[in-house]
C-alpha positions in Angstrom: 4.4 -24.8 18.3 1.8 -23.7 16.3 2.5 -20.8 14.5 0.3 -18.5 12.5 1.1 -15.6 10.1 -0.9 -12.7 9.2 -1.1 -11.9 5.4 0.0 -8.7 4.1 -2.5 -6.2 3.6 -2.6 -5.1 0.2 -5.2 -3.2 -1.7 -5.8 -4.1 -5.6 -8.7 -2.2 -6.4 -10.4 -2.5 -9.9 -8.6 -1.8 -12.8 -10.1 1.1 -14.4 -9.5 4.2 -16.5 -8.6 7.1 -14.9 -10.8 10.1 -15.2 -10.3 11.9 -18.9 -7.8 9.0 -20.2 -9.9 8.0 -23.0 -10.5 11.8 -24.0 -6.6 12.7 -23.8 -5.6 9.1 -26.3 -8.7 10.1 -28.6 -7.1 13.4 -28.9 -3.4 12.2 -29.5 -4.6 9.9 -31.9 -6.7 12.6 -34.0 -4.0 14.8 -34.0 -1.5 12.3 -35.3 -3.8 11.3 -37.6 -4.2 14.8 -38.6 0.0 15.3 -39.0 -0.2 12.2 -40.8 -2.8 13.5 -43.4 -1.4 17.2 -44.0 2.0 15.4 -44.2 0.6 13.5 -47.0 -1.1 16.5 -48.5 2.2 18.1 -48.8 3.5 15.7 -51.0 0.6 15.2 -53.1 -1.3 17.4 -55.7 -4.9 17.1 -54.7 -7.7 18.9 -57.2 -11.4 17.4 -55.7 -12.7 17.8 -52.1 -13.2 13.5 -52.1 -9.5 13.4 -52.2 -8.9 15.3 -49.5 -11.6 13.6 -47.4 -10.2 10.5 -48.2 -6.4 11.9 -47.3 -7.6 12.7 -43.7 -10.1 9.8 -43.2 -7.7 7.1 -44.0 -4.9 8.1 -41.7 -7.7 9.4 -38.6 -9.5 5.6 -38.9 -5.8 4.0 -38.5 -5.1 6.1 -35.8 -7.9 5.7 -33.9 -8.2 1.4 -34.7 -4.7 1.3 -33.2 -3.9 4.1 -30.6 -7.1 3.4 -28.6 -7.0 -0.5 -27.8 -2.7 -0.1 -27.5 -3.2 3.0 -25.0 -6.1 0.8 -23.0 -4.2 -2.5 -23.0 -0.9 -1.2 -21.8 -2.7 1.0 -19.5 -4.5 -1.5 -17.5 -1.4 -4.5 -18.0 0.7 -1.3 -16.4 -1.7 -1.4 -13.7 -1.3 -5.1 -12.9 2.6 -4.8 -13.3 2.5 -1.8 -10.9 0.2 -3.7 -8.3 2.1 -7.0 -8.6 5.1 -4.8 -7.8 6.7 -6.6 -11.1 9.4 -4.6 -13.2 8.6 -3.0 -16.2 8.3 -5.3 -19.6 9.2 -3.9 -22.8 8.9 -7.8 -24.3 5.3 -7.4 -23.3 5.3 -4.0 -24.5 6.4 -4.8 -27.5 3.9 -7.6 -28.2 0.8 -5.7 -27.4 2.0 -3.0 -29.7 2.4 -5.4 -32.8 -0.9 -7.2 -31.9 -3.0 -3.6 -31.8 -0.9 -2.3 -35.3 -1.8 -6.1 -36.6 -5.6 -6.4 -35.4 -5.9 -2.4 -36.3 -4.7 -2.1 -39.7 -6.8 -5.7 -40.7 -9.8 -3.8 -39.0 -9.1 -0.6 -40.8 -8.8 -2.2 -43.9 -12.6 -3.6 -44.0 -13.9 -0.4 -43.0 -12.3 1.3 -46.0 -13.6 -1.5 -48.2 -16.9 -1.1 -46.4 -17.1 2.8 -47.0 -15.6 2.3 -50.8 -12.8 4.0 -49.7 -10.4 1.1 -51.1 -11.6 -1.6 -53.4 -11.7 -5.0 -51.8 -9.6 -6.5 -54.2 -6.3 -4.2 -53.2 -7.1 -5.3 -49.6 -4.1 -7.9 -48.8 -1.9 -5.5 -51.4 -2.3 -2.6 -49.2 -2.1 -4.3 -46.0 1.2 -5.5 -46.1 2.7 -2.4 -46.5 0.3 -0.6 -44.3 1.1 -2.6 -41.4 5.0 -2.4 -41.5 4.9 1.4 -41.8 2.1 1.7 -39.1 4.9 -1.2 -37.2 7.2 1.4 -36.8 4.8 4.5 -35.8 3.4 2.2 -33.5 6.6 1.0 -31.8 8.2 4.7 -31.5 4.7 6.5 -29.7 3.7 3.3 -28.2 7.2 2.7 -25.9 7.5 5.6 -25.1 4.0 6.6 -24.2 4.2 3.0 -22.1 7.2 3.8 -20.3 5.6 7.5 -19.4 2.5 6.1 -18.3 4.7 3.3 -16.3 6.7 5.7 -14.8 3.0 7.7 -13.7 1.6 4.8 -12.4 4.4 4.3 -9.8 4.3 7.7 -8.7 0.2 7.8 -8.6 0.4 4.6 -6.5 3.8 5.4 -4.2 1.4 9.0 -3.6 -1.9 6.6 -2.9 0.2 4.0 -0.5 1.9 7.1 1.4 -1.5 8.8 2.1 -2.8 5.4 3.6 0.0 4.7 5.6 -0.5 8.5 7.2 -4.3 8.0 7.6 -3.6 4.1 9.0 -0.9 6.0 11.3 -3.1 9.1 11.9 -5.8 5.8 12.7 -3.4 4.2 15.7 -3.1 7.7 17.2 -6.6 8.3 17.8 -7.1 4.5 18.1 -4.1 4.4 21.0 -5.5 8.3 22.3 -8.9 6.9 22.5 -8.0 3.9 24.9 -5.9 6.3 26.6 -8.5 8.7 27.3 -11.1 5.7 27.9 -13.0 6.7 30.8 -12.1 3.1 32.3 -8.9 3.8 31.6 -8.8 7.6 32.4 -10.2 7.3 35.8 -9.0 4.4 37.4 -5.3 6.0 36.5 -6.6 9.0 38.3 -8.4 7.1 41.2 -4.4 5.0 41.2 -3.1 8.5 41.8 -5.4 9.6 43.9 -5.0 6.8 46.5 -1.1 7.3 46.3 -1.1 10.8 47.2 -1.1 10.8 50.8 0.7 7.4 51.4 3.5 7.9 48.4 3.1 11.3 47.1 6.4 10.6 45.0 5.3 7.8 42.9 2.1 9.5 42.5 3.7 12.5 40.7 5.8 9.6 39.1 2.7 8.1 37.6 1.2 11.3 37.1 4.4 12.0 34.9 4.3 8.5 33.0 0.8 9.3 32.1 1.3 12.7 30.9 4.5 11.6 28.7 2.1 8.6 27.6 -0.8 11.2 26.0 2.1 13.1 24.5 3.5 10.4 22.4 -0.1 9.4 21.4 -0.7 12.5 20.0 2.5 13.4 18.4 2.5 9.6 16.8 1.3 10.5 13.3 3.9 12.7 13.1 6.5 9.8 12.9 6.6 7.4 9.6 9.0 5.3 12.4 10.2 5.7 15.8 13.6 4.3 17.7 12.6 1.6 19.6 14.6 3.0 22.4 11.6 5.4 22.7 8.6 3.0 22.4 9.9 0.8 25.0 10.2 3.9 27.1 6.3 4.0 26.6 5.5 0.3 26.9 7.0 1.0 30.2 5.0 3.6 31.3 2.0 2.1 30.3 2.6 -1.2 32.3 3.7 0.9 35.6 0.5 3.1 35.1 -1.1 -0.5 34.5 0.5 -1.7 37.6 -0.7 0.9 40.2 -3.9 -0.3 39.0 -3.2 -4.1 39.3 -0.1 -4.4 41.8 1.0 -7.9 41.7 -1.5 -9.1 39.7 0.4 -7.6 37.2 3.9 -9.4 36.5 6.0 -8.3 33.5 9.2 -8.2 32.0 11.6 -6.1 29.6 14.6 -8.1 27.8 15.4 -6.1 24.7 19.7 -6.1 23.5 21.1 -2.8 23.5 22.2 -3.0 19.5 18.3 -2.7 18.8 17.8 0.8 20.5 18.1 2.3 17.3 16.0 0.3 15.1 13.1 2.3 13.7 9.7 0.7 14.2 6.3 2.2 13.8 5.0 3.9 16.9 2.5 2.4 19.5 3.8 -1.1 17.6 4.9 -2.6 20.8 2.4 -0.7 22.9 -0.4 -2.3 21.0 0.7 -5.9 21.7 1.2 -5.2 25.1 -2.4 -3.6 25.5 -3.9 -6.6 23.9 -2.6 -8.4 26.6 -3.8 -6.4 29.6 -7.1 -6.0 28.3 -7.8 -10.1 27.8 -5.1 -11.7 30.0 -4.3 -9.5 33.2 -7.6 -7.8 33.4 -9.8 -11.0 32.8 -8.6 -12.9 35.7 -8.5 -12.5 39.2 -4.7 -13.8 39.6 -3.5 -11.7 36.8 -0.5 -12.7 34.7 2.3 -12.5 33.1 4.0 -10.0 30.5 7.1 -10.3 28.9 8.5 -8.3 25.9 11.7 -9.6 24.1 13.7 -8.6 21.5 16.5 -9.9 18.7 18.5 -9.5 15.3 18.2 -12.4 13.5 19.3 -12.8 9.9 19.2 -9.2 9.3 15.6 -8.7 10.6 14.0 -7.5 14.2 12.0 -8.9 15.8 10.0 -7.6 18.7 8.0 -10.3 20.7 5.3 -10.0 23.5 4.5 -13.1 25.4 1.6 -13.6 27.9 0.2 -16.9 29.4 -2.9 -16.3 28.5 -4.8 -18.9 26.2 -3.9 -17.0 22.8 -5.9 -16.0 19.6 -5.8 -17.1 16.4 -5.0 -13.7 14.2 -7.7 -14.4 11.3 -10.3 -14.0 13.9 -9.1 -10.8 14.5 -12.0 -8.4 13.6 -11.4 -5.5 11.2 -10.6 -2.3 12.8 -8.6 -3.8 15.8 -5.4 -2.6 17.1 -3.5 -5.5 15.8 -5.8 -5.7 12.3 -4.6 -2.2 12.3 -0.7 -2.8 13.3 -0.5 -5.3 10.5 -2.1 -2.9 7.4 0.8 -0.3 8.7 3.4 -3.0 8.4 2.4 -4.1 5.5 2.3 -0.3 3.6 5.5 0.4 5.6 7.5 -2.1 5.0 5.6 -4.4 2.0 5.8 -8.3 1.7 8.8 -8.1 4.0 7.1 -7.4 7.2 5.2 -9.9 9.7 2.7 -10.6 12.3 2.6 -13.7 13.6 1.7 -15.5 16.7 2.5 -18.6 18.4 2.0 -20.7 21.4 5.0 -22.7 22.9 3.9 -24.3 26.2 2.6 -21.8 28.8 3.2 -18.8 27.1 1.9 -17.5 23.9 3.2 -14.6 21.6 2.5 -12.0 19.2 5.5 -11.3 17.2 6.4 -8.8 14.6 9.5 -8.7 12.5 11.2 -6.6 9.6 14.0 -5.3 7.9 16.5 -4.0 10.5 
């Protein structure tokens, strides 16, 4: 048996700083430097303007040399952590803060010596107490800010994913509605109903009701994050019966979904998308028609829904972008993360498209 799995759709995107990030960081660093200078001046007697300048210059240079690289590194690492769905790492944060504090103190010492604010012969003498004092301040503020940004990133990315899920649901609804109202489908359905009116008016009325229910469900699909499988299967039955008025005996189908699965919630129009794919590429393409079998099962705490046909099959990597199956794969990935799968398999006569996700 041949099996192929479509990988979960993810969107990492470039790791770049958000608009306004650097001005905020620079503002915080400036505020910290000024506060440190004011605190220092309150305990020291200053009589010359040069001493005031030095009192402000030193903490500002330290603040910018340490705070800015710390904030940038932690933000970018936080993006990678969230995108990789990893948990907050305290050791990683401490390591980054220790490294940036040490490098920042080394750099600041060079700058102060180059500006002749501190003599070169005092470089290492001042480095030791400065790096120790800076370590305390950096860890206190750095850990707090990193945890805040980590939570903020999670919230922002969750919001983005929710918006993408809503967009994909809307696109699926529009795609489904478009196929429902496609001239060929619409005219074929209306012609089938028209031909039934003289000979079987009861069936014509029944097909018209199914068609209306299908359109109504398509219109309301984007209002639902997930729909009960029982409701989805009723739409699938309606769709198959509508198509049966067109293909007659060329379309042979069966549905076998256990009652225990009726309450399982799935993306709306997901099973219908798989059935529609079989109708278009198997039943409609062969004079003799073909078979479609819809089945469901619960296995190892996972819900599995399969649509099989006796057609030639296809490879998932050949599905074009924007196609119904590509859209369905993206929706499964957004709704269930890496725990949802879309697979195809050849087993003897039948080719099966299967989707599975946590129950």
